[in-house]
N, C-alpha and C positions, 0 to 999 in steps of 0.2 A: 646418310652420312656413314662412311666406312670407317671402321675402327681397326687400328693396328696395335697388337700387344707390344711389339717392339718399340713403337713410338711412345707408348704410355710409360714403359719402364725407363726409356731414355729421358723422358721428361722428369720422372721422379728422381733419377740420378743427378741430372744437371741442376735441378732446383735444390736438391740436398746440398750440392757442392757450393752453392751460393752462401749458405750459412750453416756449415756442418756442425759447429759446436752448439749453435742455438737449437738445432733439431735434436742433437744428442741430449742436451739439457732438458728439452721438453719430454723426451722419452724417460729420462731419469725421474722427473716429477711424476709421470704416470706410474712408474714402477713403485715409487714411494707411496702414491695414492692407493695402489693395489695392496701393498703390504699393510697399510693402515686399515683398509677395508677388511682385510682378512683378520686383523687383530680385533676389530670391533665385532665381527661375526663370531670369532672364537670366544670373546667375552660373553656374548649371548648364549653360546653353547654351554659355557661353564655354569651359567646361571640356571639353564633349563635342563641340565643333565646330559648334554651331548659332548662329543669330543671330535678330534680331527678325523677319526676313522668312521665315526657314526654321528654326524652333525645333527642337531635338532632341527625341527621344521622351522622354528623361529630364526635360528642361526642361518639356515640356508636361505630363507627369505631376505634377511638383512644383507647377506653376502650378494645375492642376486640383485637386490635393489641398488646397492652401492656400486655394483659392477655396471649397471645401466648408466648411472651418473658418469662413471669414468668413460664409458663408450660414447656417451653424448659429447663429452669434452673432447675426446680424440677426434670424433667426426667433425665437430665444429672447427677444431684447430686445423685440420688438414684442408678443409674448405677454404678457410681464411689464408692459409699458407700457400695454397695453389693460386688464389686470386691476387695476393700481394705478398710474395715471399720476402721482400725487403722490409715491409712495414708491419707484418704480423707480430703480435706480442704474445707472451706466455699467458696473459690474461684470457686469451681465446680458449684456453683449456677448461675454463669454467663456463659451462653452458647448460644450466639445469632445466631450461624450457625448450619445447613442450614435453615434459617428462612422461606424462601418461600416453601421449600419442607415440612417442618413441618406444615406450615399453610395449604398447600394443602391437606396433609394427614388428618389433623384435620377436615377440612371442609368436605371432602368426607366421613369420618367415621361418623361425626355428621349428615350429610345429609342422609346417609343410615339408621342410627338409627331413625331419625325423620320420614322418610318415612315408615319404618317398624312399628313404633309405631302407625302410622295412620292406617296402614293396619292390624287392629285387634291385635296389640300389639306383638303377637308371632314373626312375622318377625323382629321386632325391637330388641327383646331379642336375636334372632339368630345373627343379625348384631353386637350386643354388644359383643358377644363372638368371632365372626369371626375376628373382626378388633381390638381386645383389645391390640394387640402388635404393631400396625402400627406406632405409634409415637416413640416407643422405637427403632424400626428398622431405622427410619429416623435419630435419634440422634446417635445410635450405629454404623450403617453401612453406613449412608449417602444415603439410598435408596430414590428414587423419590416416590411421593404419590401413584401412581398405583402399582408399584413394592412392596411398603410397605404393601399395603392392600392385595395383592396377597400372599405375603410371610406370613403374619399374618394368612391368611386362611389356608395355608399349615401347619403351626406350630400347629394349634389347632386340626388338624385331630386326631381322636382316643381319644381325651381327652375333648371333648366339654361339656359333662355333668359334669365332675369334675370341669371344668373351670367355668361353670355356677354357680355351688355350691360355688366355691371360690369367685366369684364376690358378691354373696349374703352374704357370710360370711364377706367380706370386708365392704360391706354396713352396716352390723350390727355393726361392730367395730366402724365405723365412726359415726353411730347413737348414740352409747353409749358415744363416745367422745363428741358429741353435748350435750347430756343429762348432762354431767358433767360440766355444765355451759360454755360449749364451750372450756374451758381450756384443757379438755381431748383430744381435737384434736391435741394438741402439741405432744401427745404421740401416738394417734391412726393413724395419717397420716404417720409418719415415719414407723410404723410397717407395715401398708398396702403397702406403697411405696416399702419397702424392700422385702416384700412378692411377690409383682408383678414382681420385677426384678428376684427374685428366679425362678418364673414360666417361665419368659421369657428366662432366661439363660438355664434352664433345657430343655425346649422344642425347643430351637434353637440348641441343641446338643453340647453346649459349657460346658460340665459337668466338665471340669478341673477347672473351676473357681467357682464351687459351693462347699461350705463348709457345711457339715451336721450340723444340730442344735447341740449346745453343750449339751442341756438337754431338757427334755420334760416338758411341762407346767403341773403342778399338778392341777387337776380339783377337 
């Protein structure tokens, strides 16, 4: 199955246009959740003698743990939004299971990326592509961390250069969203999230759930 970065981004854009205010609202909820998580971790820092510049170990662990919950909700939401953009509800943002599998997959993928970046950068970029679908596999199929990383590697075979270009394109879209006073992220993040799931669904072989873009973006 051949993957096209342009088709993925177009899918994200066309799907976003179907319910723009709904997707923006979902992103606002995620922002509020992130602010709340930071407030909780700051509270733990205050109790344990840390602060924003020098957070305590406990505060950092709480912040990371709550961040994992937010990431799980975001992943589950975009999977549901891709498969049923008209029927998905905001309740999809709450998806706390399987927490430990998701945490393990996230840690392993992050560790591989960090080690690769230290080793002359290129191995880190390779790891970024190889394991880009690992957390989706945990949420979607309930795979364990090791199986999720292995399956992600299999899925990327034959499309690694296009997927690398896709990641760069997604980074550019996010960067443009940041330049738009940060508010642009409310649009950029849903487009990128939906595009990622498009890529995931396509390369996992579940093509029955993929709807072609309704129209091309005029450049």
